[in-house]
C-alpha positions in Angstrom: -7.6 0.2 -33.8 -8.5 3.4 -32.0 -5.7 5.9 -31.7 -4.3 7.2 -28.4 -2.2 10.1 -29.8 -1.1 11.5 -26.4 1.2 8.5 -26.1 2.6 8.7 -29.6 3.2 12.4 -28.9 5.1 11.4 -25.7 7.2 8.9 -27.6 8.0 11.0 -30.7 10.8 13.2 -29.2 12.8 10.1 -28.3 12.5 8.2 -31.7 15.9 7.5 -33.1 17.7 8.4 -29.8 20.1 5.9 -28.1 17.6 5.5 -25.2 15.4 2.5 -24.4 11.8 3.7 -24.4 9.9 1.9 -21.6 6.1 2.0 -21.5 4.9 0.8 -18.1 1.4 0.4 -16.7 -1.1 -2.0 -15.4 -2.0 -5.1 -17.5 -4.6 -4.4 -20.2 -4.2 -0.6 -20.1 -3.3 -0.5 -23.8 0.5 -0.8 -24.0 0.4 -3.3 -26.8 -1.9 -1.1 -28.8 0.5 1.8 -28.4 3.3 -0.3 -29.8 1.1 -1.3 -32.8 0.3 2.4 -33.3 4.0 3.2 -33.3 4.7 0.4 -35.8 2.0 1.9 -38.1 3.6 5.3 -37.8 7.1 4.0 -38.6 5.7 2.2 -41.7 3.9 5.3 -42.8 7.3 7.1 -42.6 8.9 4.6 -45.0 10.5 2.2 -42.6 10.5 -1.3 -44.3 8.3 -3.9 -42.6 11.2 -6.2 -42.0 13.1 -3.5 -40.1 10.3 -3.3 -37.5 10.8 -6.3 -35.2 7.8 -7.0 -33.0 7.7 -9.5 -30.2 5.0 -10.2 -27.6 6.5 -12.2 -24.8 3.2 -13.0 -23.1 2.2 -15.2 -26.0 2.4 -19.0 -25.5 5.1 -19.3 -28.2 7.5 -17.4 -25.9 6.5 -19.2 -22.7 9.7 -20.2 -20.9 12.0 -18.4 -23.3 15.5 -17.7 -21.8 17.5 -14.5 -22.0 19.9 -16.4 -24.3 17.1 -17.5 -26.6 15.7 -13.9 -26.6 19.1 -12.5 -27.6 19.6 -15.1 -30.3 16.2 -14.5 -31.8 16.5 -10.8 -31.9 20.0 -10.8 -33.3 18.9 -13.2 -36.1 16.0 -10.9 -36.9 18.2 -7.8 -37.3 21.2 -9.6 -39.0 22.4 -8.0 -42.2 20.0 -5.0 -41.9 20.5 -1.4 -41.4 18.9 0.4 -38.4 16.1 -1.7 -37.0 13.3 -0.9 -34.5 12.6 -3.4 -31.8 9.1 -3.3 -30.3 9.1 -5.7 -27.4 5.9 -6.3 -25.5 5.7 -7.5 -21.8 9.4 -8.1 -21.5 9.2 -8.9 -17.8 8.0 -12.4 -18.8 11.6 -13.2 -19.6 14.1 -13.4 -16.8 17.2 -11.5 -17.6 15.6 -9.4 -20.4 17.3 -6.2 -19.1 20.8 -7.8 -19.8 19.7 -8.6 -23.4 18.4 -5.0 -23.9 21.6 -3.6 -22.6 23.7 -5.7 -24.9 21.7 -4.8 -27.9 21.8 -1.1 -27.0 25.6 -1.2 -26.8 26.4 -3.4 -29.7 23.8 -2.8 -32.4 22.1 0.1 -34.3 18.7 -0.6 -32.9 16.0 1.8 -31.7 14.4 -0.1 -28.8 10.9 0.1 -27.2 9.7 -2.2 -24.5 6.5 -2.5 -22.4 6.1 -4.0 -19.0 3.4 -4.5 -16.3 5.7 -4.4 -13.3 7.4 -1.1 -12.2 10.1 -3.0 -10.2 11.5 -4.2 -13.5 11.2 -0.7 -14.8 13.3 0.9 -12.1 15.5 -1.0 -9.7 16.9 -3.8 -11.9 17.0 -1.9 -15.2 18.8 1.1 -13.7 21.7 -1.3 -12.9 22.2 -1.9 -16.6 20.8 1.2 -18.3 21.7 4.1 -16.0 20.8 7.3 -17.8 20.0 5.4 -21.1 16.3 4.9 -20.8 13.2 7.0 -20.6 10.0 5.9 -18.8 6.6 6.7 -20.3 3.8 5.8 -17.9 0.7 4.3 -19.5 -2.7 4.7 -17.8 -6.2 3.5 -18.5 -8.5 5.7 -20.6 -9.0 9.4 -19.7 -12.5 10.8 -20.1 -11.4 12.3 -23.4 -10.1 9.0 -24.7 -13.2 7.2 -23.4 -15.4 9.5 -25.5 -13.2 8.7 -28.6 -13.6 4.9 -27.9 -17.3 5.4 -27.7 -17.5 7.4 -30.9 -18.7 10.5 -29.0 -17.8 14.1 -29.4 -16.2 16.2 -26.6 -19.4 18.1 -26.3 -21.0 14.9 -24.9 -18.5 14.7 -22.0 -21.0 15.8 -19.3 -23.6 13.3 -20.6 -21.2 10.4 -20.6 -19.4 11.2 -17.4 -21.6 9.1 -15.2 -21.1 6.2 -17.5 -17.3 6.7 -17.3 -17.5 6.8 -13.5 -19.5 3.5 -13.5 -17.4 1.6 -16.0 -13.9 2.9 -15.6 -11.2 3.3 -18.2 -9.9 -0.1 -19.3 -9.7 0.0 -23.2 -11.5 -3.3 -23.5 -14.5 -1.8 -21.7 -14.4 1.4 -23.6 -14.4 -0.3 -27.0 -17.2 -2.8 -26.1 -20.9 -2.6 -25.2 -20.9 -4.6 -22.0 -23.6 -4.4 -19.5 -22.5 -3.5 -16.0 -22.2 -7.0 -14.7 -20.2 -8.2 -17.7 -17.9 -5.2 -17.5 -17.1 -5.9 -13.9 -16.5 -9.6 -14.7 -13.9 -8.5 -17.3 -12.2 -6.2 -14.8 -12.3 -8.9 -12.2 -10.4 -11.2 -14.6 -7.7 -8.5 -15.1 -7.5 -8.0 -11.3 -7.2 -11.7 -10.6 -4.5 -12.0 -13.2 -2.4 -9.3 -11.6 -3.0 -10.4 -8.1 -2.2 -14.1 -8.9 0.4 -13.9 -11.6 2.3 -10.6 -10.9 2.1 -10.7 -7.1 1.1 -14.0 -5.4 3.2 -16.3 -7.6 6.1 -13.9 -8.1 6.6 -13.3 -4.4 5.5 -16.7 -3.3 2.8 -15.5 -0.9 1.8 -18.5 1.2 -1.4 -17.2 2.9 -3.3 -16.1 -0.1 -6.6 -15.7 1.8 -5.0 -13.2 4.3 -3.3 -11.4 1.5 -6.6 -11.0 -0.3 -8.1 -9.6 2.9 -5.4 -7.0 3.1 -5.9 -6.0 -0.5 -9.7 -5.7 0.0 -9.0 -3.4 3.0 -6.8 -1.2 0.8 -9.5 -1.0 -1.9 -12.2 -0.3 0.6 -10.2 2.6 2.0 -9.1 4.2 -1.3 -8.6 7.9 -0.8 -8.5 7.6 3.0 -5.5 8.0 5.2 -4.2 4.8 6.7 -1.0 3.2 7.7 0.5 -0.3 7.9 -0.1 -0.1 11.6 -3.8 0.6 11.1 -4.1 -2.5 8.9 -2.4 -4.6 11.5 -4.8 -3.3 14.1 -7.8 -4.0 11.8 -6.6 -7.6 11.3 -6.2 -8.0 15.1 -9.9 -7.0 15.4 -10.6 -10.0 13.2 -8.4 -12.2 15.3 -5.7 -12.4 12.6 -2.0 -11.6 12.9 0.4 -10.0 10.4 3.6 -8.0 10.9 4.0 -4.4 9.8 6.9 -5.4 7.6 4.6 -7.8 5.7 2.0 -5.1 5.2 4.7 -2.8 3.8 5.8 -5.5 1.4 2.2 -6.0 0.2 1.8 -2.3 -0.4 5.1 -2.2 -2.3 4.1 -5.2 -4.5 0.7 -3.8 -5.3 2.4 -0.5 -6.4 4.9 -2.4 -8.5 2.1 -4.2 -10.3 0.2 -0.9 -10.8 -2.8 -1.9 -8.8 -2.3 1.2 -6.6 -0.5 4.5 -6.6 0.7 6.1 -3.4 -0.1 9.8 -2.8 2.2 11.3 -0.2 1.5 14.4 1.9 3.3 17.6 1.2 3.8 20.3 3.9 3.1 23.5 2.1 4.7 25.5 4.9 7.9 23.6 5.3 7.9 22.7 1.6 8.8 19.1 2.2 7.3 15.7 1.5 6.1 14.0 4.7 6.8 10.3 5.4 3.6 9.4 7.1 -0.2 9.4 6.5 -0.1 8.9 2.8 -3.1 7.8 0.8 -3.5 5.3 -2.0 -5.5 5.4 -5.2 -6.3 2.7 -7.7 -4.9 2.5 -11.3 -8.5 2.2 -12.4 -11.7 2.8 -10.4 -13.3 -0.2 -11.9 -11.1 -2.4 -9.6 -13.1 -1.1 -6.7 -16.4 -2.0 -8.3 -15.3 -5.4 -9.4 -14.4 -6.3 -5.8 -17.2 -4.4 -4.0 -19.9 -3.7 -6.4 -21.0 -0.1 -7.3 -22.4 2.0 -4.5 -23.1 5.7 -4.7 -21.8 6.1 -1.2 -18.3 5.6 -2.5 -18.6 8.4 -5.0 -16.5 10.9 -3.2 -13.5 8.6 -3.1 -14.1 7.6 -6.8 -14.1 11.2 -7.9 -10.9 11.9 -6.1 -9.4 8.8 -7.8 -10.4 10.0 -11.2 -8.9 13.5 -10.6 -5.7 12.0 -9.2 -5.2 9.8 -12.3 -5.9 12.7 -14.7 -3.2 14.7 -13.0 -0.8 11.8 -13.2 -1.6 11.4 -17.0 -0.7 15.1 -17.5 2.7 14.6 -15.9 2.1 16.1 -12.5 3.7 14.8 -9.3 0.6 14.6 -7.1 0.5 15.1 -3.4 -2.0 15.7 -0.6 -1.4 19.3 0.6 -1.0 20.0 4.3 -1.3 23.6 5.2 -1.0 23.9 9.0 -4.2 22.1 10.2 -5.9 22.3 6.8 -5.8 19.8 4.0 -5.8 20.3 0.2 -7.0 17.3 -1.7 -4.3 17.5 -4.3 -1.3 19.6 -5.0 0.1 19.0 -8.5 3.7 19.9 -9.3 5.0 20.1 -12.8 8.5 21.6 -13.1 8.1 25.2 -11.7 4.3 25.2 -11.8 1.7 24.1 -9.3 -2.1 23.5 -9.3 -4.3 23.1 -6.3 -7.5 21.0 -6.5 -10.3 20.4 -4.0 -12.8 17.6 -5.1 -16.3 17.2 -3.9 -19.5 15.4 -5.0 -21.5 18.7 -4.8 -20.7 22.1 -3.6 -22.7 22.7 -0.4 -24.2 26.1 0.5 -21.7 26.3 3.2 -18.6 25.5 1.2 -16.0 26.6 3.8 -13.8 23.6 3.5 -13.6 23.5 -0.3 -13.0 27.3 -0.7 -11.5 28.6 2.5 -8.7 26.0 2.5 -7.6 27.2 -0.9 -8.0 30.9 0.0 -5.4 30.5 2.7 -2.8 29.8 0.0 -1.2 33.1 -0.8 0.4 32.3 -4.1 -0.4 32.9 -7.8 -0.9 29.3 -8.8 -4.3 28.1 -10.2 -6.8 26.8 -7.6 -9.8 24.7 -8.4 -12.9 23.4 -6.7 -14.0 20.4 -8.8 -17.4 18.9 -8.2 -19.8 16.5 -9.9 -22.5 19.2 -10.5 -22.7 19.7 -14.3 -23.8 23.3 -13.8 -21.0 24.2 -11.5 -19.0 27.2 -12.7 -17.8 30.4 -11.4 -15.0 32.2 -9.7 -14.7 33.0 -6.0 -11.8 35.2 -5.0 -9.7 33.8 -7.8 -10.7 30.2 -7.1 -12.3 28.5 -10.1 -15.4 26.4 -9.5 -15.8 23.8 -12.3 -17.7 20.6 -13.0 -15.4 17.5 -13.0 -16.3 16.7 -16.6 -15.2 20.1 -17.7 -12.1 19.9 -15.6 -11.1 16.6 -17.1 -11.7 17.8 -20.7 -9.8 21.1 -20.3 -6.8 21.4 -22.6 -4.9 23.2 -19.8 -5.4 24.0 -16.2 
């Protein structure tokens, strides 16, 4: 088992606190492994094995388990013991799980950790039962640093491995294996199909699966581009198909809840407000794009943006598209009282007005970066740092 210490570091401050620790992310991003790492750490600290209760609710033995059965099973496992640690994987497979967790939190001395692959279960429903008594820890696919670890490579090899990371994406099963390109995309396509079918189509009883799939393909094709529900409706009309704006909004919401996509809203840097229109969407892993469309170097610009967006999310930033009058900043990252501005490009052209001048108009003291694929890119232009994307992703701090 290859360690992912960033997630253990994120969990550690909350160990032993009366909060439910919720790890949420797309299927196969490594949540189960993180729970296994946590179990190993607890055992190393002297917690008896029988005080660490592990359940994986996506296994066939728990298929169809009710909330009552879940409660009875867990209570039997902790009966007669001092403080126990409950490590519960893919809890959304059990209807009413949040009521069971709430009951255990209130009536037992248990330290509770759960994972799930649907953010709807991690927000709306659970907040009804656990208001103020849970902490959400987002889990993402592998960062470039983690990808190198999975491949047994040193940080010094980041530039050499970056193109491979771009081509294969960050699912741990891909990182730990030696698949060829075709096999890797087949694996990712299986993950994609599972989410689309199990977490969205069946859950929400989508009747016209073919039309839903076409909408999803449109979204994937336009990753990193501004579009709206109305523009999707117009596109479908051009193909002589009909769908309401409300249905499109539902599809976007469900794709977000299943962690296929993440929205990136626009932020007005002058008015200091989040805008409600013209947002963009990025994928939870770039390999979803390849598994559905194949790899094409023409899509590289959007792919690089997607990679930078995810890295900023991994580091805890709220990420926005920056609007500064008529100019656009690719990303504005907000972390408490700090900000970082990032422009992303495949290569820095000789006339780099957009990449640099847009940032130069920002008259504050926050870090500003132009990030490009060029492995030799480095320098400083009027306080704006120019850096290769591999170096940017590997930096300890921005």
